[in-house]
N, C-alpha and C positions, 0 to 999 in steps of 0.2 A: 560553624557550630563552636569549635574550639577558639577561634579568633576573636567572635563577638561575645560568647558568653566566659568561657573559663580564663581567657587571660584577663578580663575585666574584674572577674571574682579574685583572681590572683592578685593583681595590682592595688585593688581596692577593697580589702576585706572588711572594711568599715560598711560597705554597702550593706552587708548580710549581719555582721556581727557588732555589737555596741562594744566597740574597741577603741580606742586611740592611736594611732600609728605615726610612730615619730620618724623623722627624717631619716635616720639610720636604718630602720626598718622598711620605711618606703623605697630608699634605693635597692635596698636587698631585693623587696618584692618585685621592683621594676627590672631587675637582672633576672631574676626568675621567670617573668613574664617574657622577657624578651626570649629567652632560652626557648620556653615553651613554644613562642611563635617561630622561632626558627628550626625547630623539631618538627613542625607541622608543615613547612614551607617547602616544595619540591625544589626550588631553585638552590643553587651552591653559591656559598658565600665566600669570596675569596677576602683572605686576611692579608691586610699589608701594617706596614707601620702607623698608618692613618686609622686603622680600624679602630673603632670606640673600646676602650678596656673592658665593658662587659662584655663584648662577644670573644675577646681573648682571653676571659677567664673560664669559658667553657668551650673552646675550640677544639680541644682533644675528645671532649665527651660528645660533641654534636652528632657524629656519625653513629655511635650507639643509639643516641634518642631519635633520631630520624629512623633507625631501622626498627625499634620498637613501636614508633608512630605506625609504620608502614604494616607491621605484623599485627596491629592491633585493628587497623582498616581492613587486611586481607582477612583477619579471621572473621569479621563482621559479613564481608563479602560471601563467605564459605558458609554461613547460617543458612538454615532452611527457613524461606519466607513465611512469616506469621499470615493466617488470612484474616481476613476484615472480620469472619463472624468469632474465630477465636479472640482476637483483639477486642473485640467489643464485649465477650463473654468475661474475659480476664478483668476490662476495665469495671463492668456491673459488679463483679464480685469484691475487687477493691474498695469501689462506691461502698457498698452494701457493709464491708467490714468498718471503712472508715464511719459511717454512718451510726451503725451499732457502737463503736468507741465512743463517738461524742455523746450519745444519749446516756451513756452508762457513766459519764463525768459528771 
């Protein structure tokens, strides 16, 4: 999900928002997207003189970001599972509220 969805949105905000992305902003978003991908990847990246400069920009912080991602997914694993019945009840309520709001408008 992070690789397929969030990185695509981070790198291409114009897919969702009506904005023009300049070359400078696009380059910055590429670095942010790459950082996000590296934080979500289990493999360790060995940095060298030949490493891309964008990876060198966040090299000191990547271990902190990886820990944040691990903690996030660890928290999800510890959550109590939701039953199908509870999920269906919740979705029906969300649908009802959404329908009520659209009728009022």
